[in-house]
Residue, then its C-alpha position, 0 to 999 in steps of 0.5 A: x500499499x502506498x503512503x502520499x504526502x505533499x511538501x512545500x519546498x523553498x529556496x531550492x530549485x526544481x532541477x536540483x529536486x529532479x537531479x536528486x531523483x534521477x541520482x537515486x534511481x529514479x526514471x522520468x515518466x514525463x518532465x514532473x512524474x518520476x519513479x523508482x523501485x518503490x516510489x514515485x514522485x511529482x515535482x511541481x513547477x517552481x513558483x515564487x512567493x514574495x515576502x517584503x522585498x524577498x523573492x523566494x522560490x518554491x516547488x510542491x513535491x508530491x511523494x507516493x512510496x511504499x508504507x513500510x519504506x516511506x519513513x526512511x525515505x522521506x528522511x533521506x530526503x529532508x537530510x539531503x536538502x537540509x540548509x542551514x543559513x548564515 
């Protein structure tokens, strides 16, 4: 059974997400859908939010992962895109 979750990721380009999913073994079904052995991910378009003088890009990512692999898959994804400003 698949577990689904959508995350809004800010400050990271859509291309970086695509590169990541290809790097971990995913195959592109089309320009937005990437399929791995036990997962399928949809990478949305890159949009921009304006917060005062700042423009921040954001991307919606929808994960569909087998339930027994879901937590590990999401944790690895989050660790890969962990940023610390400074």
